[in-house]
Short mmCIF file of the C-alpha atoms (twelve columns), coordinates in Angstrom:
data_MODEL
# 
_entry.id   MODEL 
# 
loop_
_atom_site.group_PDB 
_atom_site.id 
_atom_site.type_symbol 
_atom_site.label_atom_id 
_atom_site.label_alt_id 
_atom_site.label_comp_id 
_atom_site.label_asym_id 
_atom_site.label_seq_id 
_atom_site.Cartn_x 
_atom_site.Cartn_y 
_atom_site.Cartn_z 
_atom_site.pdbx_PDB_model_num 
ATOM 1   C CA . MET A 1   7.069   1.556   22.189 1 
ATOM 2   C CA . ALA A 2   7.336   4.276   19.112 1 
ATOM 3   C CA . LEU A 3   3.316   3.663   18.040 1 
ATOM 4   C CA . LYS A 4   2.106   4.341   21.736 1 
ATOM 5   C CA . LYS A 5   4.169   7.661   21.951 1 
ATOM 6   C CA . GLN A 6   3.274   8.477   18.073 1 
ATOM 7   C CA . LEU A 7   -0.631  7.986   19.376 1 
ATOM 8   C CA . LEU A 8   -0.488  10.398  22.030 1 
ATOM 9   C CA . ALA A 9   1.548   12.716  20.069 1 
ATOM 10  C CA . ASP A 10  -1.352  12.555  17.544 1 
ATOM 11  C CA . LEU A 11  -3.987  12.829  20.247 1 
ATOM 12  C CA . LYS A 12  -2.247  15.929  21.254 1 
ATOM 13  C CA . SER A 13  -2.581  17.463  17.983 1 
ATOM 14  C CA . ALA A 14  -5.859  16.250  17.305 1 
ATOM 15  C CA . MET A 15  -7.627  17.933  20.597 1 
ATOM 16  C CA . LYS A 16  -5.535  21.221  19.538 1 
ATOM 17  C CA . ALA A 17  -6.840  21.507  15.977 1 
ATOM 18  C CA . LYS A 18  -10.550 20.240  18.116 1 
ATOM 19  C CA . ASP A 19  -10.880 17.099  15.677 1 
ATOM 20  C CA . LYS A 20  -13.300 15.446  17.400 1 
ATOM 21  C CA . VAL A 21  -13.528 12.433  15.429 1 
ATOM 22  C CA . ARG A 22  -9.575  11.910  15.444 1 
ATOM 23  C CA . LYS A 23  -9.610  12.596  19.201 1 
ATOM 24  C CA . SER A 24  -12.162 10.151  19.663 1 
ATOM 25  C CA . THR A 25  -10.942 7.121   17.223 1 
ATOM 26  C CA . ILE A 26  -7.115  7.706   19.065 1 
ATOM 27  C CA . THR A 27  -8.773  7.684   22.699 1 
ATOM 28  C CA . LEU A 28  -10.740 4.655   21.722 1 
ATOM 29  C CA . ILE A 29  -7.451  2.860   20.367 1 
ATOM 30  C CA . ARG A 30  -5.486  3.917   23.472 1 
ATOM 31  C CA . ALA A 31  -8.224  2.455   25.707 1 
ATOM 32  C CA . ALA A 32  -8.188  -0.875  24.039 1 
ATOM 33  C CA . ILE A 33  -4.648  -0.665  24.428 1 
ATOM 34  C CA . LEU A 34  -4.552  0.141   28.089 1 
ATOM 35  C CA . GLN A 35  -6.902  -2.193  28.769 1 
ATOM 36  C CA . GLU A 36  -4.878  -4.942  27.078 1 
ATOM 37  C CA . GLU A 37  -2.047  -4.018  29.340 1 
ATOM 38  C CA . LYS A 38  -3.829  -4.191  32.370 1 
ATOM 39  C CA . ASP A 39  -5.405  -7.624  31.377 1 
ATOM 40  C CA . LYS A 40  -1.832  -8.686  30.715 1 
ATOM 41  C CA . GLN A 41  -0.370  -6.937  33.724 1 
ATOM 42  C CA . ILE A 42  2.364   -5.464  31.551 1 
ATOM 43  C CA . GLU A 43  3.589   -1.998  31.539 1 
ATOM 44  C CA . ASN A 44  4.342   -1.302  28.004 1 
ATOM 45  C CA . LEU A 45  3.247   -3.530  24.922 1 
ATOM 46  C CA . GLU A 46  5.253   -4.465  22.403 1 
ATOM 47  C CA . ASP A 47  4.599   -2.549  18.667 1 
ATOM 48  C CA . SER A 48  4.011   -5.957  17.556 1 
ATOM 49  C CA . ASP A 49  0.785   -6.223  20.245 1 
ATOM 50  C CA . ILE A 50  -0.242  -2.768  20.075 1 
ATOM 51  C CA . GLU A 51  -0.615  -2.894  15.813 1 
ATOM 52  C CA . ALA A 52  -2.898  -6.330  17.071 1 
ATOM 53  C CA . ILE A 53  -4.860  -4.072  18.742 1 
ATOM 54  C CA . ILE A 54  -5.720  -1.658  16.189 1 
ATOM 55  C CA . SER A 55  -5.882  -4.274  13.519 1 
ATOM 56  C CA . LYS A 56  -8.719  -5.562  15.974 1 
ATOM 57  C CA . GLN A 57  -10.150 -2.079  16.240 1 
ATOM 58  C CA . TYR A 58  -10.209 -1.952  12.327 1 
ATOM 59  C CA . LYS A 59  -11.759 -5.041  11.984 1 
ATOM 60  C CA . GLN A 60  -14.331 -4.404  14.734 1 
ATOM 61  C CA . ARG A 61  -15.314 -0.909  12.740 1 
ATOM 62  C CA . LYS A 62  -15.352 -2.839  9.278  1 
ATOM 63  C CA . ASP A 63  -18.000 -5.556  10.583 1 
ATOM 64  C CA . SER A 64  -19.774 -2.784  12.573 1 
ATOM 65  C CA . LEU A 65  -20.127 -0.759  9.085  1 
ATOM 66  C CA . LYS A 66  -22.020 -3.653  7.579  1 
ATOM 67  C CA . GLU A 67  -24.753 -3.597  9.768  1 
ATOM 68  C CA . PHE A 68  -25.366 0.260   10.095 1 
ATOM 69  C CA . GLU A 69  -25.540 -0.133  5.679  1 
ATOM 70  C CA . LYS A 70  -28.095 -2.768  6.454  1 
ATOM 71  C CA . ALA A 71  -29.760 -0.863  9.192  1 
ATOM 72  C CA . GLY A 72  -29.845 2.207   7.007  1 
ATOM 73  C CA . ARG A 73  -28.194 4.273   9.120  1 
ATOM 74  C CA . GLU A 74  -26.182 6.730   6.778  1 
ATOM 75  C CA . ASP A 75  -25.119 8.578   10.114 1 
ATOM 76  C CA . LEU A 76  -23.239 5.790   11.455 1 
ATOM 77  C CA . VAL A 77  -21.861 4.700   8.148  1 
ATOM 78  C CA . ASP A 78  -20.409 7.823   7.437  1 
ATOM 79  C CA . GLN A 79  -18.836 7.993   11.297 1 
ATOM 80  C CA . THR A 80  -17.376 4.267   10.952 1 
ATOM 81  C CA . LYS A 81  -15.782 5.152   7.374  1 
ATOM 82  C CA . ALA A 82  -14.250 8.413   9.016  1 
ATOM 83  C CA . GLU A 83  -12.930 6.158   11.904 1 
ATOM 84  C CA . MET A 84  -11.770 3.162   9.381  1 
ATOM 85  C CA . ALA A 85  -9.564  5.724   7.595  1 
ATOM 86  C CA . ILE A 86  -8.023  6.943   10.914 1 
ATOM 87  C CA . ILE A 87  -7.223  3.808   12.218 1 
ATOM 88  C CA . LYS A 88  -5.705  2.591   8.884  1 
ATOM 89  C CA . ASP A 89  -2.805  5.433   9.386  1 
ATOM 90  C CA . TYR A 90  -1.630  3.241   11.866 1 
ATOM 91  C CA . LEU A 91  -2.054  -0.154  10.720 1 
ATOM 92  C CA . PRO A 92  1.169   -1.730  8.937  1 
ATOM 93  C CA . LYS A 93  1.042   -2.252  5.293  1 
ATOM 94  C CA . GLN A 94  -1.287  -4.975  4.534  1 
ATOM 95  C CA . LEU A 95  -0.016  -8.386  2.817  1 
ATOM 96  C CA . THR A 96  -1.349  -9.000  -0.721 1 
ATOM 97  C CA . SER A 97  -2.805  -12.134 -1.614 1 
ATOM 98  C CA . GLU A 98  0.063   -13.171 -3.466 1 
ATOM 99  C CA . GLU A 99  2.517   -12.523 -0.270 1 
ATOM 100 C CA . ILE A 100 0.224   -14.569 1.604  1 
ATOM 101 C CA . ALA A 101 0.097   -17.411 -0.672 1 
ATOM 102 C CA . SER A 102 3.895   -17.517 -0.884 1 
ATOM 103 C CA . ILE A 103 4.066   -17.445 2.904  1 
ATOM 104 C CA . VAL A 104 1.941   -20.256 3.363  1 
ATOM 105 C CA . GLU A 105 3.449   -22.384 0.603  1 
ATOM 106 C CA . ASP A 106 6.543   -22.031 2.530  1 
ATOM 107 C CA . THR A 107 4.837   -22.903 5.975  1 
ATOM 108 C CA . ILE A 108 3.330   -26.129 4.349  1 
ATOM 109 C CA . GLN A 109 6.974   -26.999 3.275  1 
ATOM 110 C CA . GLU A 110 7.859   -26.381 7.018  1 
ATOM 111 C CA . THR A 111 5.342   -28.101 8.288  1 
ATOM 112 C CA . GLY A 112 4.927   -31.232 5.861  1 
ATOM 113 C CA . ALA A 113 1.258   -30.703 5.274  1 
ATOM 114 C CA . GLU A 114 -0.368  -32.480 2.728  1 
ATOM 115 C CA . SER A 115 -4.078  -32.442 3.359  1 
ATOM 116 C CA . MET A 116 -7.260  -30.344 4.924  1 
ATOM 117 C CA . LYS A 117 -5.915  -32.240 8.046  1 
ATOM 118 C CA . ASP A 118 -3.114  -30.642 8.830  1 
ATOM 119 C CA . MET A 119 -5.119  -27.471 8.273  1 
ATOM 120 C CA . GLY A 120 -4.497  -26.378 11.847 1 
ATOM 121 C CA . LYS A 121 -0.994  -27.132 12.225 1 
ATOM 122 C CA . VAL A 122 -0.555  -24.589 9.244  1 
ATOM 123 C CA . MET A 123 -2.445  -21.901 10.435 1 
ATOM 124 C CA . LYS A 124 -1.021  -22.178 13.986 1 
ATOM 125 C CA . SER A 125 2.467   -21.543 12.085 1 
ATOM 126 C CA . VAL A 126 1.092   -18.723 9.666  1 
ATOM 127 C CA . MET A 127 -0.329  -16.834 11.395 1 
ATOM 128 C CA . PRO A 128 2.627   -15.442 13.568 1 
ATOM 129 C CA . LYS A 129 4.215   -15.012 10.441 1 
ATOM 130 C CA . VAL A 130 1.297   -12.201 9.573  1 
ATOM 131 C CA . LYS A 131 0.110   -10.942 12.246 1 
ATOM 132 C CA . GLY A 132 -1.711  -7.372  12.256 1 
ATOM 133 C CA . LYS A 133 -0.525  -7.649  8.074  1 
ATOM 134 C CA . ALA A 134 -3.489  -9.682  7.059  1 
ATOM 135 C CA . ASP A 135 -6.808  -10.525 7.776  1 
ATOM 136 C CA . GLY A 136 -7.425  -13.761 9.204  1 
ATOM 137 C CA . LYS A 137 -10.022 -15.135 6.653  1 
ATOM 138 C CA . VAL A 138 -8.267  -14.145 4.016  1 
ATOM 139 C CA . VAL A 139 -5.311  -16.453 5.636  1 
ATOM 140 C CA . ASN A 140 -8.157  -19.067 6.130  1 
ATOM 141 C CA . GLN A 141 -9.158  -19.202 2.630  1 
ATOM 142 C CA . ILE A 142 -5.658  -19.349 1.106  1 
ATOM 143 C CA . VAL A 143 -4.540  -22.546 3.117  1 
ATOM 144 C CA . ARG A 144 -8.118  -24.036 2.169  1 
ATOM 145 C CA . GLU A 145 -7.055  -23.914 -1.478 1 
ATOM 146 C CA . LYS A 146 -3.578  -24.729 -0.868 1 
ATOM 147 C CA . LEU A 147 -4.155  -27.760 1.129  1 
ATOM 148 C CA . SER A 148 -7.244  -28.948 -1.092 1 
# 
């Protein structure tokens, strides 16, 4: 709940400071949170769920950035980078590759996985442990390395 209150406080300060980029970015994050609450019919999401939503917002910007760069849209590239910097402030500290590898190794031991056939079982166990703290693509790559 603290993260939701932090977003509201930051929105108010951005409005007072007339910081349009920060205001619009926080508004978009809050809208995504409200939509998720409506979809799940929950009044207040936990901080971990909010972090997952924020992480998803960051990932969307990251994917869009590649497309804008390909299209040569410098105006959108600059705006997206500014939004990403703001969103990054609300994300939990991301795990390093070594930390992810350690979690994957422990999970492989716990699940008794031996080959690529067990990848789904390992991913299913690892993802809740790293939710919001690691990119799924990176986790997938590390699991593949460990199982092959």
